[in-house]
A tleap script that builds the chain and sets N, CA, C and O, in Angstrom:
source leaprc.protein.ff14SB
mol = sequence {
  NMET ASP ASN PHE ASP LYS THR ARG ASP ILE
  ILE VAL GLY ALA LEU ALA CYS GLU ALA GLU
  ALA VAL THR VAL GLU ALA ARG ILE ILE GLU
  ASP LEU GLY ALA ASP SER LEU ALA MET VAL
  GLU LEU VAL MET ALA LEU GLU ASP ALA PHE
  GLY ILE SER VAL PRO GLU GLU GLN VAL ALA
  GLU ILE LYS THR VAL GLY ASP ILE LEU THR
  MET LEU ALA ALA LYS CALA
}
set mol.1.N position { 51.420 -0.643 27.652 }
set mol.1.CA position { 51.717 -1.829 26.855 }
set mol.1.C position { 50.616 -2.871 27.100 }
set mol.1.O position { 50.331 -3.226 28.243 }
set mol.2.N position { 50.012 -3.348 26.024 }
set mol.2.CA position { 48.954 -4.351 26.198 }
set mol.2.C position { 49.562 -5.756 26.252 }
set mol.2.O position { 50.768 -5.936 26.084 }
set mol.3.N position { 48.696 -6.745 26.491 }
set mol.3.CA position { 49.177 -8.119 26.613 }
set mol.3.C position { 49.885 -8.600 25.362 }
set mol.3.O position { 50.861 -9.345 25.454 }
set mol.4.N position { 49.405 -8.182 24.171 }
set mol.4.CA position { 50.063 -8.644 22.952 }
set mol.4.C position { 51.490 -8.125 22.884 }
set mol.4.O position { 52.410 -8.892 22.600 }
set mol.5.N position { 51.691 -6.843 23.136 }
set mol.5.CA position { 53.034 -6.273 23.059 }
set mol.5.C position { 53.963 -6.923 24.076 }
set mol.5.O position { 55.102 -7.268 23.760 }
set mol.6.N position { 53.470 -7.084 25.290 }
set mol.6.CA position { 54.279 -7.702 26.346 }
set mol.6.C position { 54.599 -9.156 25.986 }
set mol.6.O position { 55.730 -9.612 26.148 }
set mol.7.N position { 53.591 -9.869 25.499 }
set mol.7.CA position { 53.781 -11.266 25.105 }
set mol.7.C position { 54.760 -11.364 23.941 }
set mol.7.O position { 55.638 -12.227 23.937 }
set mol.8.N position { 54.613 -10.484 22.956 }
set mol.8.CA position { 55.537 -10.480 21.813 }
set mol.8.C position { 56.974 -10.281 22.281 }
set mol.8.O position { 57.879 -10.983 21.829 }
set mol.9.N position { 57.184 -9.334 23.177 }
set mol.9.CA position { 58.538 -9.070 23.674 }
set mol.9.C position { 59.108 -10.290 24.386 }
set mol.9.O position { 60.289 -10.602 24.235 }
set mol.10.N position { 58.279 -10.979 25.157 }
set mol.10.CA position { 58.721 -12.192 25.860 }
set mol.10.C position { 59.063 -13.288 24.860 }
set mol.10.O position { 60.074 -13.973 25.013 }
set mol.11.N position { 58.229 -13.459 23.837 }
set mol.11.CA position { 58.476 -14.483 22.816 }
set mol.11.C position { 59.768 -14.185 22.065 }
set mol.11.O position { 60.577 -15.085 21.840 }
set mol.12.N position { 59.966 -12.938 21.678 }
set mol.12.CA position { 61.189 -12.556 20.962 }
set mol.12.C position { 62.410 -12.858 21.833 }
set mol.12.O position { 63.415 -13.376 21.347 }
set mol.13.N position { 62.311 -12.529 23.122 }
set mol.13.CA position { 63.428 -12.790 24.026 }
set mol.13.C position { 63.701 -14.269 24.224 }
set mol.13.O position { 64.855 -14.694 24.259 }
set mol.14.N position { 62.637 -15.053 24.354 }
set mol.14.CA position { 62.792 -16.484 24.625 }
set mol.14.C position { 63.193 -17.282 23.394 }
set mol.14.O position { 63.944 -18.252 23.494 }
set mol.15.N position { 62.689 -16.874 22.230 }
set mol.15.CA position { 62.906 -17.671 21.017 }
set mol.15.C position { 63.899 -17.045 20.044 }
set mol.15.O position { 64.253 -17.658 19.037 }
set mol.16.N position { 64.350 -15.826 20.340 }
set mol.16.CA position { 65.281 -15.111 19.458 }
set mol.16.C position { 64.751 -15.050 18.023 }
set mol.16.O position { 65.495 -15.249 17.063 }
set mol.17.N position { 63.461 -14.771 17.900 }
set mol.17.CA position { 62.861 -14.622 16.573 }
set mol.17.C position { 62.635 -13.138 16.308 }
set mol.17.O position { 62.814 -12.305 17.196 }
set mol.18.N position { 62.245 -12.820 15.091 }
set mol.18.CA position { 61.973 -11.431 14.734 }
set mol.18.C position { 60.615 -11.011 15.273 }
set mol.18.O position { 59.656 -11.781 15.213 }
set mol.19.N position { 60.527 -9.804 15.797 }
set mol.19.CA position { 59.265 -9.304 16.347 }
set mol.19.C position { 58.166 -9.301 15.291 }
set mol.19.O position { 57.004 -9.557 15.604 }
set mol.20.N position { 58.529 -9.012 14.037 }
set mol.20.CA position { 57.540 -8.973 12.959 }
set mol.20.C position { 56.918 -10.343 12.711 }
set mol.20.O position { 55.806 -10.436 12.190 }
set mol.21.N position { 57.629 -11.405 13.082 }
set mol.21.CA position { 57.119 -12.761 12.863 }
set mol.21.C position { 56.065 -13.143 13.898 }
set mol.21.O position { 55.300 -14.085 13.694 }
set mol.22.N position { 56.029 -12.411 15.005 }
set mol.22.CA position { 55.104 -12.739 16.090 }
set mol.22.C position { 53.759 -12.069 15.816 }
set mol.22.O position { 53.573 -10.876 16.056 }
set mol.23.N position { 52.834 -12.872 15.309 }
set mol.23.CA position { 51.471 -12.415 15.061 }
set mol.23.C position { 50.533 -13.320 15.858 }
set mol.23.O position { 50.956 -14.358 16.367 }
set mol.24.N position { 49.280 -12.936 15.966 }
set mol.24.CA position { 48.308 -13.754 16.701 }
set mol.24.C position { 48.205 -15.144 16.078 }
set mol.24.O position { 48.005 -16.130 16.788 }
set mol.25.N position { 48.340 -15.226 14.760 }
set mol.25.CA position { 48.205 -16.512 14.059 }
set mol.25.C position { 49.485 -17.333 14.044 }
set mol.25.O position { 49.446 -18.516 13.705 }
set mol.26.N position { 50.621 -16.737 14.404 }
set mol.26.CA position { 51.911 -17.431 14.306 }
set mol.26.C position { 51.929 -18.675 15.191 }
set mol.26.O position { 51.537 -18.644 16.358 }
set mol.27.N position { 52.403 -19.779 14.590 }
set mol.27.CA position { 52.524 -21.033 15.330 }
set mol.27.C position { 53.881 -21.037 16.044 }
set mol.27.O position { 54.911 -20.741 15.438 }
set mol.28.N position { 53.869 -21.373 17.321 }
set mol.28.CA position { 55.064 -21.272 18.155 }
set mol.28.C position { 56.193 -22.150 17.620 }
set mol.28.O position { 57.332 -21.696 17.518 }
set mol.29.N position { 55.892 -23.383 17.284 }
set mol.29.CA position { 56.936 -24.309 16.840 }
set mol.29.C position { 57.242 -24.125 15.355 }
set mol.29.O position { 58.392 -23.898 14.978 }
set mol.30.N position { 56.218 -24.224 14.521 }
set mol.30.CA position { 56.427 -24.206 13.079 }
set mol.30.C position { 56.898 -22.849 12.559 }
set mol.30.O position { 57.810 -22.788 11.735 }
set mol.31.N position { 56.284 -21.762 13.032 }
set mol.31.CA position { 56.588 -20.440 12.480 }
set mol.31.C position { 57.698 -19.710 13.240 }
set mol.31.O position { 58.477 -18.965 12.645 }
set mol.32.N position { 57.764 -19.925 14.553 }
set mol.32.CA position { 58.707 -19.156 15.360 }
set mol.32.C position { 59.923 -19.964 15.805 }
set mol.32.O position { 60.832 -19.425 16.436 }
set mol.33.N position { 59.941 -21.247 15.478 }
set mol.33.CA position { 61.137 -22.053 15.663 }
set mol.33.C position { 61.389 -22.591 17.062 }
set mol.33.O position { 62.523 -22.943 17.386 }
set mol.34.N position { 60.363 -22.663 17.893 }
set mol.34.CA position { 60.560 -23.183 19.250 }
set mol.34.C position { 60.724 -24.692 19.224 }
set mol.34.O position { 60.080 -25.388 18.439 }
set mol.35.N position { 61.600 -25.188 20.098 }
set mol.35.CA position { 61.658 -26.625 20.343 }
set mol.35.C position { 61.109 -26.848 21.756 }
set mol.35.O position { 60.641 -25.904 22.392 }
set mol.36.N position { 61.163 -28.073 22.243 }
set mol.36.CA position { 60.544 -28.349 23.543 }
set mol.36.C position { 61.219 -27.577 24.673 }
set mol.36.O position { 60.537 -27.112 25.586 }
set mol.37.N position { 62.524 -27.432 24.632 }
set mol.37.CA position { 63.229 -26.672 25.664 }
set mol.37.C position { 62.844 -25.196 25.599 }
set mol.37.O position { 62.626 -24.562 26.631 }
set mol.38.N position { 62.761 -24.657 24.395 }
set mol.38.CA position { 62.375 -23.249 24.229 }
set mol.38.C position { 60.944 -23.016 24.719 }
set mol.38.O position { 60.643 -21.955 25.265 }
set mol.39.N position { 60.068 -23.995 24.530 }
set mol.39.CA position { 58.691 -23.866 25.017 }
set mol.39.C position { 58.673 -23.777 26.544 }
set mol.39.O position { 57.927 -22.980 27.113 }
set mol.40.N position { 59.496 -24.596 27.206 }
set mol.40.CA position { 59.572 -24.554 28.663 }
set mol.40.C position { 60.067 -23.186 29.112 }
set mol.40.O position { 59.513 -22.590 30.036 }
set mol.41.N position { 61.109 -22.692 28.459 }
set mol.41.CA position { 61.660 -21.377 28.812 }
set mol.41.C position { 60.640 -20.271 28.556 }
set mol.41.O position { 60.519 -19.338 29.350 }
set mol.42.N position { 59.911 -20.375 27.454 }
set mol.42.CA position { 58.893 -19.385 27.121 }
set mol.42.C position { 57.786 -19.373 28.179 }
set mol.42.O position { 57.383 -18.308 28.647 }
set mol.43.N position { 57.305 -20.541 28.549 }
set mol.43.CA position { 56.238 -20.623 29.549 }
set mol.43.C position { 56.724 -20.075 30.888 }
set mol.43.O position { 55.985 -19.365 31.570 }
set mol.44.N position { 57.958 -20.397 31.268 }
set mol.44.CA position { 58.499 -19.869 32.529 }
set mol.44.C position { 58.583 -18.345 32.482 }
set mol.44.O position { 58.279 -17.679 33.471 }
set mol.45.N position { 58.990 -17.793 31.349 }
set mol.45.CA position { 59.069 -16.338 31.211 }
set mol.45.C position { 57.685 -15.704 31.288 }
set mol.45.O position { 57.520 -14.645 31.894 }
set mol.46.N position { 56.694 -16.344 30.681 }
set mol.46.CA position { 55.316 -15.844 30.747 }
set mol.46.C position { 54.786 -15.904 32.176 }
set mol.46.O position { 54.126 -14.975 32.641 }
set mol.47.N position { 55.079 -17.005 32.870 }
set mol.47.CA position { 54.632 -17.140 34.252 }
set mol.47.C position { 55.217 -16.023 35.117 }
set mol.47.O position { 54.511 -15.418 35.924 }
set mol.48.N position { 56.509 -15.758 34.941 }
set mol.48.CA position { 57.165 -14.698 35.716 }
set mol.48.C position { 56.588 -13.326 35.378 }
set mol.48.O position { 56.287 -12.537 36.273 }
set mol.49.N position { 56.436 -13.047 34.095 }
set mol.49.CA position { 56.011 -11.716 33.653 }
set mol.49.C position { 54.574 -11.404 34.039 }
set mol.49.O position { 54.249 -10.263 34.369 }
set mol.50.N position { 53.709 -12.423 33.998 }
set mol.50.CA position { 52.288 -12.186 34.243 }
set mol.50.C position { 51.824 -12.669 35.621 }
set mol.50.O position { 50.658 -12.504 35.979 }
set mol.51.N position { 52.742 -13.265 36.390 }
set mol.51.CA position { 52.374 -13.732 37.725 }
set mol.51.C position { 51.340 -14.833 37.708 }
set mol.51.O position { 50.426 -14.854 38.533 }
set mol.52.N position { 51.485 -15.753 36.762 }
set mol.52.CA position { 50.526 -16.851 36.625 }
set mol.52.C position { 51.252 -18.185 36.746 }
set mol.52.O position { 52.482 -18.236 36.779 }
set mol.53.N position { 50.481 -19.252 36.810 }
set mol.53.CA position { 51.023 -20.602 36.782 }
set mol.53.C position { 50.333 -21.339 35.637 }
set mol.53.O position { 49.110 -21.299 35.499 }
set mol.54.N position { 51.138 -22.011 34.822 }
set mol.54.CA position { 50.587 -22.741 33.671 }
set mol.54.C position { 50.827 -24.230 33.898 }
set mol.54.O position { 51.973 -24.680 33.871 }
set mol.55.N position { 49.756 -25.004 34.124 }
set mol.55.CA position { 49.915 -26.447 34.323 }
set mol.55.C position { 50.491 -27.113 33.069 }
set mol.55.O position { 50.273 -26.661 31.945 }
set mol.56.N position { 51.222 -28.189 33.296 }
set mol.56.CA position { 51.895 -28.877 32.194 }
set mol.56.C position { 50.942 -29.289 31.075 }
set mol.56.O position { 51.282 -29.182 29.897 }
set mol.57.N position { 49.738 -29.764 31.447 }
set mol.57.CA position { 48.789 -30.189 30.410 }
set mol.57.C position { 48.314 -28.998 29.571 }
set mol.57.O position { 47.946 -29.168 28.408 }
set mol.58.N position { 48.322 -27.806 30.150 }
set mol.58.CA position { 47.919 -26.620 29.390 }
set mol.58.C position { 49.027 -26.192 28.429 }
set mol.58.O position { 48.746 -25.656 27.357 }
set mol.59.N position { 50.266 -26.424 28.805 }
set mol.59.CA position { 51.392 -26.086 27.929 }
set mol.59.C position { 51.265 -26.849 26.615 }
set mol.59.O position { 51.548 -26.300 25.550 }
set mol.60.N position { 50.847 -28.092 26.683 }
set mol.60.CA position { 50.705 -28.915 25.484 }
set mol.60.C position { 49.649 -28.366 24.533 }
set mol.60.O position { 49.679 -28.662 23.338 }
set mol.61.N position { 48.716 -27.571 25.050 }
set mol.61.CA position { 47.643 -27.008 24.223 }
set mol.61.C position { 48.057 -25.719 23.522 }
set mol.61.O position { 47.336 -25.231 22.651 }
set mol.62.N position { 49.204 -25.164 23.890 }
set mol.62.CA position { 49.651 -23.897 23.300 }
set mol.62.C position { 50.290 -24.179 21.944 }
set mol.62.O position { 51.366 -24.771 21.857 }
set mol.63.N position { 49.612 -23.747 20.904 }
set mol.63.CA position { 50.126 -23.956 19.544 }
set mol.63.C position { 50.466 -22.637 18.855 }
set mol.63.O position { 51.402 -22.570 18.057 }
set mol.64.N position { 49.697 -21.582 19.169 }
set mol.64.CA position { 49.881 -20.292 18.489 }
set mol.64.C position { 50.036 -19.171 19.522 }
set mol.64.O position { 49.785 -19.359 20.712 }
set mol.65.N position { 50.448 -18.020 19.040 }
set mol.65.CA position { 50.519 -16.838 19.893 }
set mol.65.C position { 49.112 -16.518 20.416 }
set mol.65.O position { 48.950 -16.116 21.568 }
set mol.66.N position { 48.115 -16.698 19.572 }
set mol.66.CA position { 46.730 -16.484 19.993 }
set mol.66.C position { 46.341 -17.373 21.158 }
set mol.66.O position { 45.598 -16.945 22.041 }
set mol.67.N position { 46.834 -18.610 21.172 }
set mol.67.CA position { 46.560 -19.514 22.301 }
set mol.67.C position { 47.126 -18.943 23.600 }
set mol.67.O position { 46.499 -19.045 24.655 }
set mol.68.N position { 48.302 -18.347 23.519 }
set mol.68.CA position { 48.912 -17.715 24.708 }
set mol.68.C position { 48.037 -16.572 25.182 }
set mol.68.O position { 47.752 -16.453 26.373 }
set mol.69.N position { 47.608 -15.729 24.250 }
set mol.69.CA position { 46.782 -14.575 24.613 }
set mol.69.C position { 45.451 -15.011 25.223 }
set mol.69.O position { 44.975 -14.402 26.181 }
set mol.70.N position { 44.855 -16.058 24.670 }
set mol.70.CA position { 43.603 -16.590 25.218 }
set mol.70.C position { 43.814 -17.104 26.633 }
set mol.70.O position { 43.002 -16.855 27.524 }
set mol.71.N position { 44.919 -17.827 26.832 }
set mol.71.CA position { 45.238 -18.362 28.163 }
set mol.71.C position { 45.441 -17.212 29.149 }
set mol.71.O position { 44.939 -17.268 30.272 }
set mol.72.N position { 46.160 -16.183 28.748 }
set mol.72.CA position { 46.408 -15.043 29.634 }
set mol.72.C position { 45.098 -14.338 29.993 }
set mol.72.O position { 44.898 -13.938 31.140 }
set mol.73.N position { 44.219 -14.191 29.017 }
set mol.73.CA position { 42.932 -13.532 29.273 }
set mol.73.C position { 42.106 -14.350 30.273 }
set mol.73.O position { 41.416 -13.785 31.121 }
set mol.74.N position { 42.181 -15.678 30.169 }
set mol.74.CA position { 41.414 -16.536 31.063 }
set mol.74.C position { 41.962 -16.489 32.479 }
set mol.74.O position { 41.223 -16.712 33.438 }
set mol.75.N position { 43.248 -16.202 32.619 }
set mol.75.CA position { 43.871 -16.169 33.936 }
set mol.75.C position { 43.868 -14.774 34.548 }
set mol.75.O position { 44.289 -14.594 35.691 }
set mol.76.N position { 43.396 -13.788 33.792 }
set mol.76.CA position { 43.429 -12.401 34.279 }
set mol.76.C position { 42.379 -12.165 35.352 }
set mol.76.O position { 42.266 -11.055 35.872 }
savepdb mol mol.pdb
quit
């Protein structure tokens, strides 16, 4: 399973959205329906799954699924 598949599964679990809606271009809030609480839960799930820490200021920069993937690649 690559990072996209793992990330998609985490997003679907955290946001209860359809897997088909999770694309690299999908916007977390506008397209996938996250609110601020869901974003916190999503980031916590990503931190647990990938063994990383995401500073609060970096969370504010996450707008799309692609942003998550870029962040994960930078922390790998």
